[in-house]
matplotlib code that plots the C-alpha trace (Angstrom):
import matplotlib.pyplot as plt

x = [-2.4, 0.6, 3.1, 5.9, 8.6, 7.2, 6.2, 9.7, 11.4, 13.6, 15.1, 13.5, 10.6, 8.1, 6.1, 2.4, 0.7, 4.0, 2.5, 1.3, -2.1, -2.8, -1.6, -4.1, -6.9, -6.3, -5.9, -8.6, -10.3, -6.9, -6.1, -7.7, -9.0, -9.1, -11.2, -11.9, -9.4, -6.0, -3.3, 0.0, 1.0, -1.5, -0.2, 2.4, 0.2, -2.2, 0.1, 0.8, -2.9, -3.8, -2.5, -2.9, -1.8, -3.4, -4.0, -4.8, -7.0, -7.4, -4.5, -5.0, -3.0, -2.1, -5.0, -3.2, -1.6, -2.4, 0.0, 0.1, 2.2, 2.5, 2.8, 4.6, 2.8, 1.7, 2.0, -1.3, 0.3, 3.6, 1.7, -0.1, 3.3, 4.8, 2.0, 1.5, -0.6, 0.3, 1.2, 3.7, 5.5, 8.7, 9.1, 8.2, 10.7, 13.5, 12.9, 13.1, 16.2, 17.6, 16.8, 18.5, 18.1, 16.9, 19.0, 18.1, 15.9, 16.1, 12.6, 11.7, 8.5, 7.6, 4.9, 7.5, 8.5, 4.9, 6.0, 9.7, 10.9, 14.5, 16.4, 14.6, 11.1, 12.3, 10.3, 10.0, 7.3, 4.9, 5.3, 3.4, 6.4, 5.7, 7.5, 6.5, 7.1, 7.5, 11.1, 12.1, 14.4, 12.7, 10.2, 11.6, 10.8, 12.1, 13.2, 15.0, 18.4, 20.3, 23.9, 26.6, 30.2, 32.0, 35.0, 33.6, 30.2, 28.8, 25.4, 24.4, 20.9, 19.9, 16.4, 17.7, 15.6, 16.0, 15.3, 14.1, 16.4, 15.2, 12.7, 15.6, 17.8, 17.6, 20.0, 20.4, 23.1, 25.7, 26.9, 24.2, 24.1, 22.9, 24.8, 23.5, 25.1, 23.7]
y = [-10.4, -13.1, -12.9, -15.0, -13.1, -14.3, -17.7, -18.4, -17.1, -14.8, -17.3, -15.6, -13.2, -12.6, -9.8, -10.6, -11.0, -10.7, -10.5, -7.1, -7.9, -10.1, -7.3, -4.7, -7.1, -7.8, -4.3, -2.4, -0.7, 0.8, 2.4, 5.4, 4.3, 7.0, 5.6, 8.8, 9.0, 11.0, 12.6, 11.6, 15.2, 15.7, 12.4, 14.6, 17.3, 14.8, 12.7, 15.7, 15.9, 12.6, 11.0, 7.6, 5.1, 5.9, 3.8, 5.6, 2.9, 4.8, 6.5, 8.6, 6.9, 4.0, 1.4, -1.6, 0.1, 1.2, 3.4, 3.1, 5.4, 6.3, 2.6, 4.0, 7.3, 7.0, 4.4, 2.6, 2.2, 1.1, -1.4, -2.8, -3.5, -4.9, -7.0, -5.6, -3.1, 0.4, 0.8, -2.0, -0.5, 0.6, -2.8, -4.6, -2.7, -3.2, -7.1, -7.0, -5.4, -7.5, -10.6, -9.0, -9.8, -13.2, -15.2, -13.9, -16.4, -16.5, -16.8, -18.4, -16.3, -12.9, -10.2, -7.7, -10.5, -10.4, -8.0, -8.1, -5.8, -6.2, -4.6, -2.3, -3.1, -1.0, 2.1, 3.8, 6.0, 2.9, 3.0, 5.5, 7.0, 10.4, 13.7, 14.8, 18.3, 21.1, 21.4, 18.0, 17.6, 14.4, 11.8, 9.4, 6.1, 5.7, 2.3, 0.3, -1.5, -3.5, -4.0, -6.2, -5.5, -8.8, -8.3, -7.0, -8.5, -5.3, -4.4, -0.8, 0.2, 3.0, 4.6, 5.9, 8.1, 6.6, 9.4, 8.7, 10.2, 8.7, 6.0, 3.2, 5.1, 6.0, 7.6, 6.5, 7.5, 5.0, 5.7, 5.4, 8.0, 5.8, 3.4, 0.4, -2.5, -6.0]
z = [19.5, 19.4, 22.1, 21.0, 23.1, 26.5, 25.1, 23.6, 26.7, 24.9, 22.2, 19.5, 18.3, 15.7, 14.6, 14.3, 11.1, 9.2, 5.7, 4.5, 3.4, 6.7, 8.8, 7.3, 7.4, 11.2, 12.1, 9.8, 12.6, 13.9, 10.2, 8.9, 5.2, 2.7, -0.1, -2.1, -5.2, -4.2, -6.4, -5.7, -5.1, -2.5, -0.3, 1.5, 2.8, 3.7, 5.8, 8.0, 9.5, 11.1, 14.3, 13.1, 10.5, 7.1, 4.3, 0.8, -1.3, -4.5, -5.8, -9.1, -11.9, -9.8, -9.8, -8.7, -5.7, -2.2, 0.0, 3.8, 6.0, 9.8, 10.8, 14.2, 14.3, 18.3, 20.9, 19.7, 16.3, 17.6, 20.0, 16.9, 15.3, 18.3, 19.0, 22.5, 24.4, 24.1, 27.8, 27.2, 24.2, 25.8, 27.9, 24.8, 22.7, 25.1, 25.4, 21.4, 21.5, 24.3, 22.2, 19.2, 15.5, 14.4, 11.9, 8.4, 6.4, 2.5, 1.3, -2.3, -2.4, -0.9, -1.6, -2.7, -5.5, -7.1, -9.8, -10.9, -13.6, -15.1, -17.8, -20.2, -18.5, -15.3, -15.0, -11.3, -12.8, -12.6, -8.7, -6.5, -5.1, -3.5, -3.3, 0.4, 0.3, -2.4, -1.4, -2.0, -4.9, -6.1, -5.0, -2.7, -0.5, 3.0, 3.6, 6.7, 6.1, 8.6, 7.7, 9.5, 9.1, 7.8, 10.0, 13.3, 13.2, 14.3, 13.1, 12.0, 10.6, 8.5, 7.3, 3.9, 1.6, -1.8, -4.4, -7.9, -10.4, -13.7, -14.8, -13.8, -11.5, -7.5, -5.1, -1.7, 1.2, 1.4, 5.1, 8.0, 10.7, 13.5, 15.2, 17.2, 18.9, 18.9]

ax = plt.figure().add_subplot(projection="3d")
ax.plot(x, y, z, "-o")
ax.set_aspect("equal")
plt.show()
């Protein structure tokens, strides 16, 4: 695996295999592949069972999509994402935090831009968004967002649940609970 942290002597860091397809291809052996057709309403219960990263390859009603989850479920999975051995996760994470965030780069093309819907073409029902439990009020995604205060320069992060309200509306919290300082 790539080890740019030590190679760059703390000047910058990169994640190995940054594109999703190349990451999945490089780590096939460490991922539980479910090839059997799975209904979206069964995903939440199935995610509570494995102790490894899981990839659903055949989502009923969503032939053009796959769904991966539990990317950080254990030390082995965390090491895979950080590009180190499992015993080195904590020192590697400490080094990443010490180095801090990389300057943002704007990409002209990215995997997330392969399908862009605007206006009346927006339909969140086209996406395999999971209702994780029976008590969830709606299907939701969990994302990761980093924010920078324009006045203080202080960074903050959050893992907001973005709930589907209608075919073109989602709801998300506007105030992060976690505080970080780098």
